Structure formats: C-alpha cells, structure tokens
N, C-alpha and C positions, 0 to 999 in steps of 0.2 A: 489580527485577522486568526481565527481557530478553522482548522480545516483536520478533517475526520476521515481515512481510508480504511475502508472497512470489505472485509472479505471473510468465508466463512470461519478460518481457524485460526486467522490472524497469526499464521506460523511462516508464510512463504511472500506472495505475491504483496499482499497488503504492507510486509515489513519491508520490500525491496521500493515500495514507492514510498513508504517513510522518509528510508535513505537517502531518495534522490531528491525529495521535496524539499527536504531539511536542507541539504546540498545548496538546491538550487533559489530555493526562497532566501537563502541567507540571512536569517534570522528577522526576516520582515512579515513572519505568521508564525504561528504555532502548530505544529505538528502532532497529531494524534493518530495511531491505528488502533483496530478492534476487531475482533471476531464477532460473528454470531454465538460460537462455541471457540473454546478457546485450546491449540495443540500443542502450543510450545513453539520455540523457533526451530525451522527447520533447518539442520545443518548444511545441506545442498545449497539453500538463500544466504546462509553467511557464507558460505566458499565463494560463491559465485558474485556476491558485492563485492568480496574482499579483493578477488583478481582485478574488480573499477575500484580499487583504492578506498572503498565506505565501510566501514567497521560498524554491523550491526549487533555485535556480540553483546552488548548491553540492553540492546530493546528487551521488551517484555512481550508477553502475550497476552492481550488483555480482551476482555469481554466487554461489550458495548455498554452494558448495564454500569460500568463503571463510570462511564463519559455521558450519562443522562442529562446531567444538570449543567452540563456546556453548550452556550450558545454556540454553533456552529454556522460558521457561513458558506462553506463546502462542506458536503458529504459525497464521497467519490466511494461507488460501489466497484470494485474489480473482479465479480465474477458474478454471475445471473442466482446463483444460490444467496448471496450475499443481496441481493439486490430484492428477492421475493421475500425474503425474511428480514429486512429491516423494518423495524418499527417505526412509528410515528416517531421524530423528533420535535417537539417545541421550538422554537422561533421560525425564524426565514431562510433556512438554510436552502442555498441552492446547488439539486441534486445533480449529480454525472455518474455516468456509467458505461464502463469497458471491461467486455469479459477478455480477461486475458486468460490463456492456457494456462494450466496447470502441470508445470513441470514435473511436480512430486509425484504425479500419476505415472511416469513414464516409466516403464521396465523394458528392460534390455541391457546393452553392454554400458561401460562407464564411458565409453566416448557418445554414446546416445543420450545416456542422461544428463551428462554435462551440455550436450548441443541444445536439449529443450531448456536446460535452466540458462542458457548464453541467449538463447531465442525472446523467451519470455523477459528479461532481465531487460535487454536491448530495446523492447517495446515500452517497458514501464519506462524505462530512462527519457524514450522519446516523448509519451507520452505526458510524463511530471514536466521534463524541459517546455514543452506547449504550451501546459497549464499554466506554470508560472509565470512564464512571459505573456500570455493574454489576461489572466486574474491577478496578480500579485504585484508583477512589475510594472504592470498599467497602472494600478491602483495607488501607487506610491507617488 
C-alpha cells in the first residue's frame, strides 16, 4: 500500500504526518510526503516531533513530480492550497483532505509559536492514528 501526504512546501504538516503514518502503520504501508513546492524541513516541525519521540531529521523535502509514476492507494492533502494545486495522479488513489492549521505562519513569543506547533502536531497525530486504524489495520 502506497500513501502520499501532500502539502504546499513539504516542510511542516506533511512531514509530521509522514512521521506519524510511518509510526502507526508499522511497516504495513509505504509512506511518502511531498509538496507542490519544496521549502526544506521546518526546524519547528523537527523539534515538536522530537518532543513526541519521533525523529524526522532525515526526512527530505520532495516535490510531488518525483512521485508521479508511483501508484498510490491514498493521497492525503493536509492544506487547502495543496488540495487545489494537486495535479491529476494516474490510478485509483482515494483522495482525502484535512486542512490543518499551519503553525509556521505564527508570529509571537516562543511560547505562542510552540503552542501552535503542539496543537497542529496533536491534531495530525490523531488524524493519522484514526486513518491507519480505519484504512491500514483493517485492510491487513
């Protein structure tokens, strides 16, 4: 089973989702993440995932063009921009969408920024856990 998580820049939300999907899928699916653009990994995303015991420092920021030849079972867009800009993918991938808040856009104190990353991370964690229980664990 192949799953693509798609975001605008593949720097934050899609990277967190990739980390959690890999954790919860326990090797039962191949997880990819990409962006309609590439912005590099967001240091805030790396730090907030590390707080939950997940190391995404070796993830790369990939452009969706790199994966155009892969047959995906699911394409999950994690922001409205990616949903609108996602091109046609060949095959029968089921498309799912959830517009997670972008914590990288928050300006404020360190505490306010940390709180925004924590909130988004926890929402993504819950979404990914439910997705795996419904679509991967049930299929195996």
